[in-house]
Steps between C-alpha positions, in 0.01 A plus 500: 500500500614856424650668805540857393236753393673520161493119453138484600413768245700325220313174588170682467607655171625169363164336561317786318752500210487114466120517463529767232765316309308174524196675353706631204654155437145349504390764246795405277410133509141574427595713198722212363221243564247714313726504192557124518131440525431715196762310309337171595170644383644506145405858401815664399355853486355466850824360630691794344265747667534334848882486446516877437313576820720256700824649376441824684434311827820295460704812424366704789576217743851466365550879524409473871760232530253239628650269235817535309486678159644186328220295650246741360671491163494118506126491581422741215721319254347154574146630484569681171655191359199291601265747330708505183503120494118487494349371179 
């Protein structure tokens, strides 16, 4: 347990920040899943539209350093390749 006032405050802040970051990570996963679901649906135009809206979410979360920028780029690249591979 934290012994000093400073350590207690940092512990409180860590809990709050962890909850916020977890929420953003969840938002990222949801955005990726939406694109994957659209791809499975088979409609390339719809998948492309969902992809475009998801990209801004992925980029904003990477900008906030919740995930690394390379991980964001990897997600975008794989989703884009999956859409391009659609018949």
